[in-house]
C-alpha positions in Angstrom: 0.1 -0.2 -0.1 1.3 3.4 -0.9 0.8 7.0 0.5 0.9 10.1 -1.3 0.8 13.9 -0.3 -1.2 16.3 -2.6 -0.7 20.2 -2.1 -3.1 22.5 -4.0 -6.4 24.2 -3.5 -10.1 23.3 -3.3 -12.5 26.1 -3.9 -14.5 27.0 -0.7 -12.3 25.0 1.8 -11.0 28.0 3.3 -14.5 28.1 4.8 -14.9 25.9 7.8 -18.4 25.1 7.2 -17.9 23.9 3.8 -14.8 22.1 4.9 -16.7 20.3 7.6 -19.8 19.5 5.1 -17.3 18.3 2.4 -15.5 15.9 4.5 -17.2 14.9 7.8 -19.0 11.8 6.4 -17.2 8.7 6.5 -17.8 8.2 2.8 -15.9 11.5 2.1 -12.5 9.9 3.3 -13.2 6.3 3.4 -13.2 5.8 -0.5 -13.3 2.1 -0.5 -11.9 -0.7 1.8 -8.5 -0.1 0.6 -8.4 3.6 0.1 -8.2 6.3 3.1 -7.7 10.0 2.8 -5.9 9.9 6.2 -5.5 13.7 6.7 -6.5 17.0 4.9 -5.1 20.4 6.4 -6.5 23.7 5.3 -3.6 26.1 5.5 -4.0 29.8 6.4 -2.7 30.9 2.9 -5.6 28.9 1.2 -3.5 26.0 0.1 -4.6 22.5 1.0 -2.7 19.4 2.1 -4.4 15.9 1.6 -2.7 12.7 2.5 -3.7 9.4 1.3 -3.2 5.5 1.9 -4.2 3.7 -1.2 -3.5 0.7 -3.1 -2.7 2.6 -6.3 -2.2 6.4 -6.8 -5.1 6.2 -9.5 -7.3 5.8 -6.5 -6.1 9.1 -4.9 -6.3 10.7 -8.3 -10.0 9.8 -8.5 -10.7 11.4 -5.1 -8.8 14.5 -5.9 -10.7 14.9 -9.3 -14.1 14.2 -7.3 -13.4 16.9 -4.7 -12.4 19.5 -7.2 -8.8 19.4 -5.9 -6.6 21.7 -8.0 -3.3 19.9 -7.8 0.1 22.0 -7.4 2.2 18.8 -6.3 1.4 15.1 -5.8 4.0 13.2 -4.2 4.8 9.6 -2.8 5.8 9.6 0.7 8.9 7.8 1.5 8.8 7.9 5.5 6.7 9.2 8.2 7.3 10.3 11.7 4.1 10.9 13.7 4.1 11.3 17.4 6.8 9.3 17.9 6.2 6.5 15.7 8.3 6.1 12.4 7.0 4.3 9.4 8.9 3.4 6.1 6.6 3.6 3.2 8.8 3.0 0.1 
């Protein structure tokens, strides 16, 4: 399973109410049994960072397109350190 980070913009996601409506329901981030949008961060400058754990990049690409995500950068993740836990991805 791979992980990817996308950086870009999504129209309206600088508004907390729209961000919440678009992402709160499980079906909005649990795309299928093998694809999960693990984190979405709306930055103060209007950009959005989204992290995906999926079988293929195409699964993440489909979610990005569905949400209207205008991608500036899409990169595989090599390793992660989160709250003291370290994972090698590739």
